[in-house]
KOLMAR-492053 format. One record per residue: x, y, z of N, C-alpha, C, O, CB in turn; residue number from 1. Coordinates in nm, 3 decimals. Glycine has a CB too. Example, Ala and Ser with C-alpha at 12.3 -4.5 7.8 and 13.67 -1.06 7.14 Angstrom:
<pts>
  n_east n_north    n_up ca_east ca_north   ca_up  c_east c_north    c_up  o_east o_north    o_up cb_east cb_north   cb_up   n
   1.319  -0.569   0.780   1.230   -0.450   0.780   1.320  -0.330   0.780   1.424  -0.332   0.846   1.131   -0.447   0.905   1
   1.285  -0.225   0.708   1.367   -0.106   0.714   1.290   0.003   0.787   1.341   0.114   0.804   1.408   -0.060   0.572   2
</pts>
This chain:
<pts>
  n_east n_north    n_up ca_east ca_north   ca_up  c_east c_north    c_up  o_east o_north    o_up cb_east cb_north   cb_up   n
  10.687   9.569   6.420  10.728    9.637   6.542  10.747   9.785   6.511  10.822   9.821   6.420  10.858    9.575   6.600   1
  10.679   9.870   6.586  10.692   10.014   6.566  10.805  10.068   6.653  10.859   9.997   6.738  10.559   10.086   6.599   2
  10.839  10.193   6.630  10.945   10.257   6.709  10.906  10.268   6.855  10.993  10.278   6.942  10.978   10.395   6.653   3
  10.776  10.266   6.884  10.729   10.280   7.021  10.729  10.147   7.097  10.727  10.147   7.220  10.590   10.338   7.022   4
  10.730  10.036   7.026  10.721    9.905   7.090  10.835   9.879   7.188  10.811   9.831   7.299  10.719    9.797   6.986   5
  10.957   9.909   7.151  11.073    9.881   7.237  11.066   9.958   7.369  11.085   9.897   7.474  11.202    9.915   7.165   6
  11.038  10.090   7.368  11.028   10.161   7.497  10.912  10.111   7.584  10.924  10.106   7.706  11.012   10.310   7.472   7
  10.800  10.075   7.519  10.686   10.025   7.595  10.721   9.892   7.660  10.688   9.870   7.777  10.562   10.009   7.504   8
  10.787   9.804   7.587  10.828    9.676   7.642  10.928   9.695   7.756  10.921   9.626   7.857  10.888    9.587   7.533   9
  11.021   9.788   7.740  11.120    9.814   7.845  11.052   9.867   7.970  11.087   9.827   8.081  11.226    9.914   7.796  10
  10.956   9.957   7.954  10.882   10.011   8.068  10.804   9.902   8.139  10.801   9.897   8.262  10.788   10.124   8.023  11
  10.740   9.815   8.062  10.665    9.704   8.121  10.759   9.611   8.196  10.723   9.561   8.303  10.589    9.625   8.012  12
  10.876   9.587   8.143  10.973    9.499   8.210  11.017   9.559   8.343  11.033   9.487   8.441  11.096    9.473   8.119  13
  11.038   9.690   8.347  11.077    9.757   8.472  10.964   9.746   8.574  10.990   9.718   8.691  11.113    9.906   8.446  14
  10.840   9.768   8.532  10.726    9.757   8.623  10.710   9.616   8.676  10.687   9.596   8.795  10.599    9.801   8.555  15
  10.720   9.518   8.588  10.708    9.377   8.628  10.817   9.341   8.727  10.790   9.278   8.830  10.714    9.285   8.504  16
  10.941   9.380   8.696  11.052    9.351   8.787  11.033   9.420   8.921  11.066   9.363   9.025  11.185    9.395   8.724  17
  10.982   9.542   8.921  10.958    9.613   9.046  10.856   9.539   9.132  10.873   9.531   9.254  10.909    9.756   9.018  18
  10.750   9.485   9.072  10.650    9.410   9.148  10.712   9.283   9.205  10.690   9.250   9.322  10.528    9.375   9.059  19
  10.788   9.211   9.123  10.853    9.088   9.171  10.951   9.120   9.283  10.951   9.054   9.386  10.926    9.017   9.055  20
  11.034   9.222   9.264  11.129    9.262   9.369  11.057   9.299   9.497  11.102   9.267   9.607  11.216    9.380   9.323  21
  10.943   9.366   9.483  10.866    9.411   9.600  10.820   9.293   9.684  10.839   9.292   9.805  10.746    9.495   9.556  22
  10.759   9.192   9.621  10.708    9.082   9.704  10.820   8.994   9.756  10.805   8.935   9.863  10.611    8.998   9.624  23
  10.932   8.984   9.685  11.045    8.907   9.736  11.109   8.979   9.855  11.134   8.917   9.958  11.150    8.884   9.624  24
  11.135   9.109   9.841  11.200    9.187   9.947  11.117   9.194  10.074  11.172   9.197  10.184  11.229    9.326   9.897  25
  10.984   9.196  10.060  10.897    9.207  10.176  10.846   9.072  10.227  10.769   9.066  10.322  10.779    9.296  10.143  26
  10.888   8.964  10.164  10.845    8.832  10.206  10.696   8.808  10.188  10.634   8.737  10.267  10.881    8.810  10.348  27
  10.638   8.868  10.084  10.495    8.855  10.058  10.466   8.729   9.978  10.552   8.680   9.904  10.441    8.979   9.984  28
  10.345   8.675   9.992  10.307    8.561   9.908  10.307   8.604   9.760  10.268   8.716   9.727  10.166    8.506   9.948  29
  10.352   8.515   9.675  10.354    8.546   9.532  10.212   8.565   9.481  10.121   8.494   9.524  10.425    8.433   9.453  30
  10.192   8.659   9.390  10.058    8.679   9.333  10.020   8.566   9.239  10.106   8.492   9.189  10.050    8.812   9.260  31
   9.892   8.554   9.215   9.843    8.457   9.118   9.888   8.496   8.977   9.926   8.410   8.898   9.689    8.447   9.124  32
   9.884   8.626   8.947   9.932    8.674   8.817   9.969   8.821   8.827   9.923   8.893   8.916   9.824    8.652   8.708  33
  10.053   8.863   8.734  10.093    9.003   8.719  10.071   9.037   8.572  10.124   8.969   8.484  10.243    9.028   8.764  34
   9.993   9.142   8.546   9.963    9.180   8.408   9.992   9.328   8.388   9.972   9.409   8.478   9.815    9.149   8.373  35
  10.038   9.362   8.269  10.054    9.501   8.232   9.921   9.553   8.184   9.859   9.493   8.096  10.164    9.519   8.124  36
   9.874   9.663   8.241   9.749    9.727   8.200   9.774   9.873   8.175   9.879   9.926   8.212   9.638    9.708   8.308  37
   9.679   9.939   8.112   9.691   10.083   8.093   9.709  10.149   8.228   9.625  10.132   8.317   9.566   10.141   8.019  38
   9.814  10.222   8.243   9.835   10.296   8.367   9.905  10.219   8.477   9.920  10.273   8.587   9.707   10.343   8.416  39
   9.947  10.095   8.454  10.019   10.026   8.560  10.011   9.876   8.551   9.974   9.820   8.448   9.966   10.069   8.691  40
  10.046   9.811   8.661  10.049    9.666   8.669   9.926   9.619   8.746   9.889   9.679   8.847  10.180    9.616   8.736  41
   9.863   9.511   8.699   9.749    9.451   8.770   9.800   9.324   8.837   9.857   9.236   8.771   9.628    9.421   8.673  42
   9.778   9.314   8.967   9.826    9.201   9.045   9.705   9.130   9.106   9.631   9.189   9.185   9.926    9.248   9.157  43
   9.686   9.003   9.069   9.577    8.922   9.126   9.632   8.845   9.244   9.735   8.779   9.234   9.517    8.826   9.019  44
   9.562   8.854   9.357   9.605    8.787   9.479   9.505   8.682   9.523   9.384   8.699   9.508   9.626    8.888   9.591  45
   9.557   8.574   9.576   9.474    8.475   9.643   9.508   8.476   9.792   9.419   8.467   9.876   9.494    8.333   9.583  46
   9.636   8.486   9.823   9.682    8.486   9.961   9.757   8.615   9.991   9.819   8.674   9.902   9.771    8.363   9.990  47
   9.752   8.659  10.116   9.835    8.770  10.163   9.789   8.909  10.127   9.869   9.001  10.121   9.967    8.753  10.111  48
   9.658   8.925  10.104   9.612    9.059  10.064   9.641   9.164  10.170   9.677   9.277  10.135   9.463    9.056  10.035  49
   9.626   9.132  10.297   9.653    9.231  10.402   9.800   9.269  10.407   9.835   9.385  10.425   9.609    9.179  10.538  50
   9.887   9.169  10.390  10.030    9.197  10.390  10.068   9.286  10.272  10.149   9.378  10.286  10.109    9.066  10.386  51
  10.010   9.257  10.154  10.036    9.340  10.037   9.988   9.483  10.061  10.061   9.578  10.033   9.968    9.280   9.913  52
   9.867   9.498  10.112   9.813    9.632  10.134   9.896   9.712  10.232   9.909   9.833  10.219   9.669    9.623  10.184  53
   9.954   9.644  10.332  10.037    9.712  10.431  10.167   9.767  10.372  10.227   9.856  10.431  10.068    9.619  10.545  54
  10.210   9.715  10.259  10.339    9.756  10.202  10.325   9.853  10.085  10.426   9.892  10.026  10.415    9.636  10.156  55
  10.204   9.892  10.050  10.180    9.982   9.937  10.127  10.117   9.983  10.080  10.131  10.096  10.082    9.920   9.838  56
  10.137  10.214   9.895  10.069   10.341   9.914   9.936  10.329   9.840   9.931  10.347   9.718  10.155   10.465   9.861  57
   9.828  10.298   9.912   9.697   10.277   9.849   9.630  10.412   9.829   9.614  10.490   9.923   9.607   10.183   9.936  58
   9.592  10.440   9.704   9.528   10.566   9.669   9.376  10.555   9.661   9.305  10.651   9.692   9.582   10.616   9.537  59
   9.326  10.439   9.620   9.182   10.425   9.598   9.144  10.277   9.611   9.224  10.188   9.586   9.142   10.480   9.458  60
   9.020  10.255   9.651   8.969   10.119   9.663   8.825  10.117   9.611   8.742  10.198   9.653   8.977   10.067   9.810  61
   8.796  10.023   9.521   8.662   10.006   9.466   8.617   9.865   9.500   8.690   9.768   9.477   8.659   10.031   9.311  62
   8.496   9.853   9.555   8.441    9.723   9.593   8.325   9.691   9.500   8.234   9.772   9.483   8.394    9.721   9.743  63
   8.329   9.571   9.440   8.226    9.527   9.347   8.162   9.400   9.402   8.230   9.299   9.415   8.285    9.503   9.203  64
   8.032   9.404   9.436   7.967    9.282   9.485   7.962   9.175   9.377   7.945   9.205   9.259   7.824    9.313   9.534  65
   7.977   9.051   9.417   7.963    8.938   9.325   7.822   8.884   9.344   7.789   8.828   9.449   8.073    8.827   9.350  66
   7.740   8.901   9.243   7.598    8.869   9.250   7.578   8.721   9.284   7.643   8.633   9.228   7.529    8.903   9.117  67
   7.485   8.696   9.376   7.449    8.560   9.413   7.542   8.496   9.515   7.527   8.377   9.546   7.446    8.477   9.292  68
   7.636   8.573   9.568   7.728    8.518   9.669   7.740   8.617   9.783   7.687   8.728   9.778   7.869    8.488   9.607  69
   7.810   8.575   9.887   7.839    8.667   9.997   7.982   8.721   9.982   8.046   8.757  10.081   7.821    8.597  10.134  70
   8.031   8.725   9.858   8.166    8.773   9.829   8.163   8.906   9.756   8.061   8.944   9.699   8.243    8.669   9.747  71
   8.276   8.975   9.760   8.293    9.097   9.684   8.436   9.101   9.630   8.529   9.051   9.692   8.264    9.222   9.772  72
   8.451   9.160   9.512   8.582    9.176   9.451   8.632   9.315   9.485   8.558   9.413   9.473   8.578    9.153   9.296  73
   8.756   9.324   9.527   8.816    9.451   9.564   8.924   9.487   9.464   9.008   9.404   9.429   8.874    9.445   9.708  74
   8.921   9.613   9.417   9.023    9.667   9.329   9.089   9.780   9.408   9.031   9.888   9.423   8.963    9.718   9.190  75
   9.209   9.757   9.459   9.282    9.859   9.535   9.393   9.914   9.446   9.484   9.841   9.407   9.340    9.800   9.669  76
   9.385  10.043   9.415   9.486   10.108   9.330   9.585  10.182   9.417   9.547  10.249   9.514   9.420   10.204   9.229  77
   9.711  10.169   9.383   9.813   10.238   9.460   9.946  10.238   9.388   9.954  10.219   9.267   9.829   10.173   9.596  78
  10.052  10.261   9.467  10.187   10.272   9.411  10.284  10.194   9.498  10.267  10.184   9.620  10.231   10.420   9.401  79
  10.385  10.137   9.433  10.491   10.071   9.508  10.579  10.177   9.572  10.603  10.282   9.511  10.574    9.977   9.416  80
  10.627  10.153   9.693  10.724   10.246   9.749  10.854  10.237   9.668  10.881  10.134   9.605  10.750   10.215   9.900  81
  10.932  10.339   9.669  11.055   10.340   9.591  11.029  10.385   9.449  10.914  10.406   9.410  11.120   10.202   9.591  82
  11.134  10.401   9.374  11.126   10.450   9.236  11.036  10.574   9.227  10.968  10.596   9.128  11.072   10.341   9.142  83
  11.039  10.652   9.333  10.961   10.776   9.341  10.812  10.753   9.324  10.740  10.842   9.278  11.009   10.874   9.238  84
  10.765  10.635   9.360  10.622   10.604   9.351  10.570  10.598   9.210  10.451  10.619   9.186  10.544   10.705   9.428  85
  10.658  10.570   9.114  10.620   10.572   8.973  10.555  10.443   8.924  10.489  10.443   8.820  10.740   10.601   8.889  86
  10.574  10.333   8.996  10.515   10.206   8.952  10.377  10.194   9.015  10.363  10.172   9.135  10.606   10.083   8.991  87
  10.275  10.208   8.931  10.137   10.199   8.977  10.092  10.054   8.973  10.122   9.981   8.879  10.044   10.288   8.892  88
  10.020  10.014   9.076   9.968    9.878   9.082   9.821   9.881   9.117   9.772   9.972   9.184  10.047    9.794   9.184  89
   9.752   9.780   9.070   9.613    9.759   9.110   9.606   9.617   9.164   9.623   9.521   9.090   9.513    9.782   8.990  90
   9.579   9.605   9.293   9.561    9.474   9.354   9.416   9.434   9.336   9.325   9.516   9.355   9.600    9.475   9.506  91
   9.393   9.311   9.298   9.257    9.259   9.286   9.249   9.131   9.367   9.334   9.042   9.356   9.217    9.233   9.136  92
   9.146   9.123   9.447   9.126    9.004   9.528   8.980   8.995   9.567   8.904   9.090   9.552   9.216    9.005   9.653  93
   8.941   8.879   9.618   8.804    8.854   9.661   8.802   8.839   9.812   8.893   8.779   9.870   8.745    8.729   9.591  94
   8.700   8.892   9.874   8.683    8.877  10.019   8.535   8.859  10.050   8.449   8.888   9.967   8.742    8.999  10.096  95
   8.509   8.811  10.170   8.370    8.800  10.215   8.313   8.940  10.232   8.379   9.030  10.284   8.359    8.720  10.348  96
   8.191   8.958  10.187   8.125    9.088  10.198   8.092   9.116  10.344   8.053   9.026  10.418   7.998    9.094  10.111  97
   8.107   9.241  10.382   8.066    9.281  10.516   7.913   9.279  10.519   7.847   9.298  10.417   8.122    9.422  10.554  98
   7.860   9.255  10.637   7.715    9.251  10.650   7.656   9.386  10.614   7.700   9.488  10.666   7.673    9.210  10.794  99
   7.557   9.389  10.525   7.495    9.518  10.490   7.417   9.573  10.609   7.368   9.497  10.694   7.401    9.503  10.367 100
   7.407   9.701  10.615   7.330    9.765  10.721   7.185   9.725  10.710   7.132   9.708  10.600   7.344    9.919  10.716 101
   7.120   9.711  10.823   6.978    9.675  10.824   6.898   9.791  10.767   6.924   9.907  10.799   6.930    9.639  10.966 102
   6.800   9.759  10.683   6.716    9.861  10.623   6.572   9.841  10.672   6.523   9.729  10.684   6.724    9.856  10.468 103
   6.509   9.951  10.699   6.369    9.944  10.742   6.280   9.910  10.622   6.299   9.963  10.513   6.325   10.079  10.808 104
   6.186   9.824  10.645   6.093    9.787  10.538   5.953   9.827  10.583   5.908   9.790  10.691   6.101    9.632  10.506 105
   5.887   9.904  10.500   5.749    9.945  10.537   5.650   9.848  10.471   5.673   9.797  10.361   5.720   10.095  10.493 106
   5.541   9.825  10.541   5.441    9.732  10.489   5.325   9.804  10.427   5.232   9.740  10.379   5.391    9.640  10.597 107
</pts>
């Protein structure tokens, strides 16, 4: 154990507790998992993605198509309200892909 391990573990514990407090206080469905990642907490959702998104400050959203399906994986990065917006979260969930725009095909 290095001298840096204890502060890192304490910071991770505060972030984890903030995520748990957030979904309990807002009556949100519990996430499938909560993981500590570089730069914040990663939260995997199966249920309640819209409710979660409504309670966060979303900064960015990246959509990744899932090849061979009509699904896409969404990575929404944002911050929990409170604690001066210091707890960064990334919500990950799967949704049905929106219909792609029709493209002209030349023969």
